[in-house]
C-alpha positions as CSV (number, residue, x, y, z in Angstrom):
1,M,0.0,0.0,0.0
2,R,2.9,2.4,0.8
3,E,4.6,1.7,-2.5
4,G,1.3,2.1,-4.4
5,A,0.7,5.5,-2.7
6,S,3.7,7.0,-4.5
7,S,2.1,6.0,-7.8
8,G,-1.4,7.4,-7.0
9,W,-3.1,4.1,-6.2
10,D,-6.5,4.4,-4.5
11,G,-6.2,1.0,-2.9
12,V,-5.7,-2.7,-3.6
13,V,-7.8,-5.8,-4.0
14,A,-6.6,-8.8,-1.9
15,K,-7.6,-12.4,-1.5
16,K,-8.1,-14.0,1.9
17,L,-5.4,-16.7,2.6
18,D,-8.0,-19.3,3.5
19,C,-10.0,-18.9,0.3
20,E,-9.4,-20.4,-3.2
21,Y,-9.7,-18.5,-6.5
22,T,-13.1,-19.1,-8.0
23,S,-13.7,-18.1,-11.6
24,G,-16.4,-15.5,-12.1
25,E,-16.9,-15.0,-8.3
26,R,-15.6,-12.5,-5.8
27,T,-15.7,-14.9,-2.8
28,G,-12.8,-14.3,-0.6
29,M,-11.7,-11.0,-2.4
30,V,-11.5,-7.9,-0.3
31,K,-11.2,-4.3,-1.5
32,I,-8.9,-2.2,0.7
33,K,-9.2,1.5,0.0
34,R,-6.4,4.0,0.8
35,I,-7.9,6.5,3.2
36,R,-6.4,10.0,3.3
37,T,-7.2,13.3,4.9
38,A,-7.0,16.9,3.8
39,D,-7.3,20.3,5.5
40,C,-10.0,22.2,3.7
41,V,-11.6,25.7,3.9
42,V,-15.4,25.7,4.2
43,G,-16.4,28.2,1.6
44,G,-20.1,27.6,1.6
45,F,-23.0,25.3,2.6
46,R,-26.3,24.0,1.5
47,W,-29.5,23.7,3.6
48,A,-30.9,20.2,4.2
49,R,-34.0,19.2,2.3
50,S,-37.1,18.6,4.5
51,A,-39.7,15.8,4.1
52,K,-42.0,15.7,1.1
53,T,-45.0,18.0,1.2
54,S,-47.9,18.1,-1.2
55,S,-47.9,21.1,-3.5
56,A,-51.7,21.2,-3.6
57,K,-53.9,22.3,-0.8
58,K,-56.4,19.7,0.4
59,S,-59.6,20.2,2.4
60,A,-60.6,17.8,5.2
61,T,-63.3,16.3,2.8
62,Q,-60.7,15.7,0.0
63,E,-58.3,14.0,2.4
64,S,-61.0,11.5,3.4
65,Q,-61.9,10.6,-0.2
66,E,-60.1,8.3,-2.5
67,P,-58.0,10.0,-5.2
68,K,-59.6,10.4,-8.6
69,K,-58.6,8.0,-11.3
70,G,-55.8,9.3,-13.4
71,A,-55.0,12.1,-10.8
72,R,-51.2,12.6,-10.3
73,K,-50.0,13.6,-6.8
74,V,-47.2,16.2,-7.0
75,S,-44.8,16.1,-4.2
76,R,-41.9,18.5,-3.5
77,K,-39.2,18.9,-1.0
78,K,-38.5,22.3,0.5
79,S,-35.3,23.5,2.3
80,S,-35.2,23.0,6.0
81,S,-33.5,25.1,8.7
82,E,-30.8,22.5,9.2
83,I,-27.4,22.4,7.5
84,G,-27.3,19.8,4.8
85,S,-23.7,19.8,3.6
86,L,-20.5,21.8,3.8
87,L,-18.9,22.9,0.6
88,L,-15.1,22.5,0.7
89,G,-12.4,24.4,-1.0
90,L,-8.6,24.5,-1.5
91,Y,-6.4,27.4,-2.8
92,N,-4.9,26.9,-6.2
93,K,-1.5,28.2,-7.4
94,R,-3.1,31.6,-8.3
95,G,-4.3,32.1,-4.7
96,E,-8.0,31.4,-5.7
97,L,-10.3,29.3,-3.6
98,D,-11.6,26.4,-5.7
99,H,-14.6,24.3,-4.7
100,I,-13.3,20.6,-4.6
101,G,-16.1,18.7,-2.8
102,F,-18.6,18.4,0.1
103,S,-19.2,16.8,3.4
104,A,-22.5,15.8,4.8
105,S,-21.4,13.3,7.5
106,F,-23.2,14.8,10.4
107,T,-25.8,13.6,12.9
108,R,-28.8,15.7,13.6
109,E,-27.3,17.0,16.8
110,E,-24.0,17.8,15.1
111,R,-25.8,19.8,12.4
112,K,-27.3,22.1,15.1
113,Q,-23.7,22.7,16.4
114,V,-22.4,23.3,12.9
115,K,-25.1,25.8,12.3
116,K,-24.0,27.8,15.3
117,I,-20.4,27.8,14.0
118,L,-21.4,28.9,10.5
119,K,-23.9,31.6,11.4
120,P,-21.3,34.4,12.1
121,L,-19.4,33.5,8.9
122,M,-22.4,33.8,6.5
123,A,-21.7,36.3,3.7
124,K,-24.1,38.1,1.5
125,A,-24.6,36.7,-2.0
126,G,-22.1,38.4,-4.4
127,S,-20.0,39.8,-1.6
128,P,-16.2,39.7,-2.4
129,E,-15.5,38.5,1.1
130,G,-17.3,35.3,0.9
131,G,-17.6,32.1,-1.2
132,F,-15.2,30.7,-3.8
133,T,-13.0,33.0,-5.8
134,G,-12.0,30.2,-8.2
135,K,-14.1,27.3,-9.3
136,A,-17.6,27.5,-7.7
137,P,-20.0,24.7,-7.0
138,G,-21.4,23.4,-10.3
139,G,-24.8,23.8,-11.8
140,P,-27.5,21.1,-12.7
141,S,-26.4,17.6,-13.4
142,R,-28.0,14.2,-13.8
143,W,-28.2,13.9,-10.0
144,T,-30.0,17.2,-9.4
145,R,-33.8,17.2,-9.1
146,D,-34.6,20.9,-9.0
147,D,-33.0,24.3,-8.3
148,R,-32.8,23.6,-4.6
149,D,-30.1,21.0,-5.3
150,T,-27.8,23.5,-6.8
151,E,-28.5,26.5,-4.5
152,W,-25.7,27.2,-2.1
153,F,-24.8,30.0,0.3
154,P,-21.3,31.6,0.7
155,L,-19.2,31.8,3.9
156,K,-16.3,33.9,4.8
157,P,-13.2,31.7,4.1
158,K,-12.1,31.5,7.7
159,L,-13.1,28.1,8.9
160,V,-10.7,25.2,8.4
161,G,-11.4,21.5,9.0
162,E,-9.8,18.1,8.5
163,F,-11.7,15.8,6.2
164,Q,-11.2,12.2,5.3
165,Y,-11.5,11.2,1.6
166,D,-10.9,8.1,-0.6
167,H,-10.5,9.4,-4.1
168,F,-9.4,12.7,-5.7
169,S,-9.4,13.3,-9.5
170,G,-10.3,15.9,-12.0
171,G,-9.8,18.6,-9.4
172,R,-12.3,17.4,-6.9
173,F,-13.2,14.6,-4.4
174,R,-15.1,12.0,-6.3
175,H,-17.2,11.0,-3.3
176,G,-18.5,12.7,-0.2
177,T,-15.9,13.3,2.6
178,K,-16.1,12.6,6.3
179,F,-15.5,15.4,8.8
180,L,-12.9,14.6,11.4
181,R,-12.1,17.8,13.3
182,W,-11.8,21.6,13.1
183,R,-8.4,23.1,12.7
184,P,-8.5,26.6,14.4
185,E,-4.7,26.8,14.6
186,K,-4.4,26.6,10.8
187,K,-4.7,29.6,8.5
188,P,-7.0,29.1,5.5
189,E,-4.2,30.2,3.1
190,Q,-2.3,27.2,4.1
191,C,-4.9,24.9,2.7
192,T,-3.6,24.4,-0.8
193,V,-4.2,21.8,-3.4
194,D,-0.6,20.8,-3.2
195,Q,-1.4,18.6,-0.1
196,L,-3.2,16.3,-2.5
197,S,-0.2,15.7,-4.7
198,I,0.6,12.0,-5.6
199,G,3.0,10.5,-3.1
200,R,2.0,12.8,-0.2
201,S,0.0,10.9,2.4
202,R,-1.1,11.7,5.9
């Protein structure tokens, strides 16, 4: 694993010693991912999405009746007051803060605490003191359902945290990251993309 890290490997596939090779089957095979961490700047966030609510108003009489044949129930999700995910950034060689991924690995109680931490750092939309100065969070994709999935809110780039990730390519984390701890002793400007270079592991 150490030798592979210098070549950019994301992990290895190994076979258990007490298992035989079986053609066409994965019995006994184990995928071992190389887990790494990075110190990132939190440049923004997204609100969580609440439970589904019907878009049409119903009267008490209508609720007790069976739906009409052919009628289509339209359900939507609205933003809640809880933090959904943190948008992470790293500074590029030009000194710009690029968006490189997200983290949503928080329990409900942890989200309440995170909200208290983010509140004084919230910046106005379009303000030069907040958000990403380089690559910003992307627009609609095949995973987005509506505009609420792409809406995000900028933060003053002062909050640094350590996050665990498994794969980085194309200038971003390919999967969601796991929050480990805050790094109040580290300056945001120290969080550069260089820490993700091949061969550097933590």
